[in-house]
C-alpha positions in Angstrom: 12.8 59.0 86.8 11.5 62.7 85.3 8.1 63.5 84.8 9.2 65.1 81.6 10.3 61.8 80.8 6.7 61.0 79.5 7.1 63.9 76.6 8.5 61.9 74.1 5.5 59.6 73.9 4.0 62.5 71.6 6.3 61.2 69.2 5.5 57.6 69.1 3.9 55.8 66.3 2.6 52.7 66.5 3.4 50.0 63.8 -0.2 49.3 62.4 0.9 46.5 60.4 2.3 44.7 63.3 -1.1 44.7 64.9 -2.8 41.0 64.5 -6.5 40.9 65.0 -8.2 37.9 66.3 -9.9 36.5 64.1 -13.0 33.6 65.6 -11.9 30.3 66.1 -13.6 26.9 66.2 -11.5 26.2 69.4 -14.3 26.7 71.4 -16.0 23.4 69.9 -13.2 21.6 71.2 -12.6 22.9 74.7 -13.6 20.5 77.3 -16.7 21.5 79.7 -14.8 22.1 83.6 -16.1 19.0 85.1 -16.6 18.4 88.7 -14.7 15.3 90.9 -18.3 13.8 90.9 -18.9 13.6 87.3 -15.3 11.9 86.5 -16.1 9.5 89.4 -19.7 8.6 87.6 -18.0 7.9 84.0 -15.2 5.9 85.3 -17.7 4.2 86.9 -19.7 3.7 83.9 -16.5 2.6 82.0 -18.0 4.3 78.2 -15.8 3.1 75.4 -14.5 4.9 72.8 -17.0 6.7 70.3 -17.5 7.8 67.0 -20.3 9.8 64.9 -21.1 9.1 61.8 -23.6 11.2 60.0 -24.6 8.5 57.3 -24.1 5.3 59.8 -26.3 3.6 56.7 -23.6 3.9 54.4 -21.1 1.3 53.5 -18.1 2.7 55.6 -20.6 2.9 58.4 -21.2 -0.9 57.5 -17.9 -1.8 57.7 -17.2 -0.3 61.1 -19.5 -2.0 62.4 -18.5 -5.2 60.7 -15.1 -4.0 62.0 -15.9 -3.0 65.6 -18.1 -6.3 66.3 -13.9 -8.0 65.9 -12.3 -8.0 69.6 -8.9 -7.3 68.6 -9.1 -5.6 65.2 -12.1 -3.6 66.6 -9.4 -2.1 69.4 -6.7 -1.4 67.4 -9.0 0.4 64.6 -10.9 2.6 67.9 -7.4 3.3 69.2 -6.3 4.1 65.3 -9.7 5.9 63.8 -9.4 10.0 63.2 -13.3 9.9 63.9 -12.6 8.7 67.5 -14.0 4.9 67.7 -15.6 2.8 65.3 -18.8 0.3 65.8 -22.4 1.1 66.9 -20.8 2.8 70.3 -23.0 5.9 71.0 -20.5 9.1 71.2 -20.4 11.4 74.1 -20.6 15.3 74.0 -17.1 15.9 73.7 -16.4 13.5 71.1 -18.7 14.9 69.0 -18.0 18.9 69.8 -14.2 17.2 68.4 -15.9 16.4 65.2 -17.8 19.4 64.2 -15.1 21.7 65.5 -13.2 20.0 62.9 -15.5 20.2 59.8 -16.4 24.3 60.9 -15.2 27.5 59.1 -14.5 30.8 60.4 -18.0 31.8 59.2 -19.5 29.1 60.7 -17.4 30.1 64.3 -18.6 33.6 63.7 -22.2 32.4 63.6 -22.1 30.7 66.7 -20.7 33.8 68.3 -23.4 35.7 66.9 -25.9 34.1 67.9 -24.8 34.4 71.6 -24.8 37.7 71.3 -28.4 37.8 70.2 -29.8 35.2 72.8 -27.7 35.4 75.7 -26.8 33.1 78.0 -29.8 30.2 77.0 -28.0 31.2 73.2 -24.7 29.7 74.2 -22.1 27.6 71.6 -22.6 24.3 73.7 -26.0 24.7 74.8 -27.0 24.8 70.6 -24.5 22.2 70.1 -25.8 20.3 73.0 -29.5 20.2 71.1 -27.7 19.2 67.6 -25.9 15.9 69.6 -29.2 15.0 71.3 -30.9 15.1 67.6 -27.9 14.0 66.0 -26.9 10.7 67.9 -30.1 10.5 70.1 -32.6 10.5 67.7 -34.3 6.9 67.3 -32.9 6.6 71.0 -34.8 9.0 73.1 -38.4 10.4 72.8 -38.9 13.9 71.5 -40.6 14.9 74.6 -38.0 13.3 77.1 -35.1 16.3 74.5 -37.5 18.7 74.7 -38.2 18.5 78.4 -34.0 18.2 79.0 -33.4 21.6 77.1 -36.4 23.5 78.8 -34.4 22.2 82.4 -30.9 23.2 80.7 -32.4 26.6 80.0 -33.4 27.4 83.4 -31.1 25.7 85.0 -27.6 26.3 83.2 -26.2 22.7 84.4 -24.7 21.5 81.2 -23.0 18.2 83.1 -25.8 17.0 84.5 -27.8 17.2 81.4 -25.1 15.2 79.1 -25.1 12.5 81.8 -28.7 12.2 82.1 -29.1 12.0 78.2 -25.9 9.7 78.0 -27.3 7.4 80.4 -30.7 7.2 79.1 -29.5 6.4 75.6 -27.6 3.6 76.6 -29.9 2.5 78.8 -32.7 2.4 75.4 -29.5 0.7 73.5 -29.6 -2.0 76.4 -33.4 -2.6 76.5 -33.4 -2.8 72.2 -30.3 -5.5 72.5 -32.1 -7.9 74.9 -35.3 -8.0 72.5 -33.0 -8.2 69.7 -34.2 -4.7 68.1 -32.8 -2.2 66.1 -32.3 1.2 66.7 -35.0 2.7 63.8 -33.2 4.4 61.1 -33.8 8.1 61.6 -33.1 10.6 58.8 -31.1 13.4 58.6 -33.8 15.4 58.1 -35.3 14.8 60.7 -32.6 14.8 62.6 -32.3 18.5 61.8 -36.0 19.1 62.0 -35.5 17.4 66.0 -32.4 19.8 66.6 -34.3 22.9 65.5 -36.9 22.7 67.9 -34.4 21.8 70.7 -32.4 24.7 70.1 -36.0 26.9 69.4 -36.6 25.8 73.3 -33.9 26.2 75.1 -32.5 29.4 73.0 -36.0 31.1 72.3 -38.2 29.6 75.2 -41.4 31.1 72.9 -40.0 34.2 71.8 -40.3 34.7 67.3 -36.9 33.5 65.4 -36.5 36.8 63.8 -35.2 37.1 60.6 -31.2 37.6 61.5 -31.8 34.5 63.9 -32.9 32.5 61.0 -30.1 33.2 59.1 -27.6 32.0 62.1 -29.5 29.1 62.6 -28.9 27.8 58.7 -25.1 28.2 59.2 -25.1 26.4 62.1 -27.5 23.2 61.3 -25.2 23.4 57.9 -22.0 22.9 59.8 -23.8 20.0 62.1 -25.8 18.3 58.8 -24.2 19.4 55.9 -25.3 15.8 54.2 -29.1 17.9 54.2 -27.5 20.9 52.3 -28.1 24.2 53.1 -31.5 25.4 50.7 -33.3 22.3 53.1 -32.1 23.9 55.8 -33.3 27.0 55.0 -36.6 25.7 53.9 -37.0 23.8 57.5 -36.0 27.0 59.1 -38.0 29.3 57.3 -41.3 26.8 58.0 -40.2 26.9 61.6 -40.5 30.3 61.9 -43.7 30.8 60.4 -45.3 28.5 62.3 -44.1 29.9 65.7 -44.8 33.3 63.9 -48.8 32.0 63.6 -48.7 30.4 66.8 -48.8 27.3 65.8 -45.9 25.8 67.7 -45.9 27.1 71.1 -47.0 24.0 72.4 -43.7 22.1 72.1 -42.4 24.7 74.5 -42.6 22.0 78.0 -43.7 23.3 81.1 -41.1 22.8 83.6 -41.7 19.2 85.4 -39.7 18.4 88.5 -37.0 16.2 88.0 -37.2 12.4 88.5 -36.4 10.4 91.9 -33.6 9.0 90.3 -32.1 12.1 88.8 -32.6 13.9 92.5 -31.0 11.1 94.1 -27.9 11.6 91.3 -27.4 15.2 92.3 -27.6 14.2 96.0 -24.7 11.8 95.7 -23.0 14.6 93.5 -23.1 16.9 96.4 -22.1 14.2 99.0 -18.9 13.1 96.9 -17.9 17.1 96.6 -18.4 17.6 100.5 -16.2 14.7 101.3 -13.8 16.0 99.3 -13.6 19.2 100.9 -13.1 18.1 104.3 -10.3 15.7 103.2 
């Protein structure tokens, strides 16, 4: 081909109307986390049932779901047909939680997650923020506050979100089983308190001990409003603003836990994962 043929490129006029500008998507909330074979094996062993997240578990529909979920055949059919992913008192896993949040997210909500990541870096990833919200929304009443904060502080350093998800899910199931044995109901934690717990977790995970700037406040309000819409944006703005002021005054620095070594059980679990992966690579 002759090089002179490239001279026609100067007369080329692209059709700008045919160029589409990509918009922020909410599908990142629903995309599965790449899962190692070891984690998949652990999940099969635990045989976790299908779960659903209800923002208000004490509503009339929540009571109906508990009744339906207790019926063996009807509950099974409802779990299959329910758009929410399940009924009853089952604990929702992180993937289902992200799917539920993603269905409610607007383009502005999605953009806020991405902008927050741009400001905070790796520690501000959407998955990290959503994990903090998941722990507060689903784990409140089952997990201690210090357990949540220690876990997200560990995540900030380790970047092992699969391990933290499995660890927290196991802790929640164990707590529910203990309550079931003594026939003690899970405490009813108001949604406003869950928002506060989610904000504490986001601060520990994404900020460490840094101040919360005004631009961060706006993004956090949007993200929390997307996850906890019933609380209302005005109330969430108040919660976030008060948190930022306390941080600036040095009053909330004590909530950031010092890094602690993993428990013996957690270390054994990781060793089993490594052994499983090694055996798979050798076969």
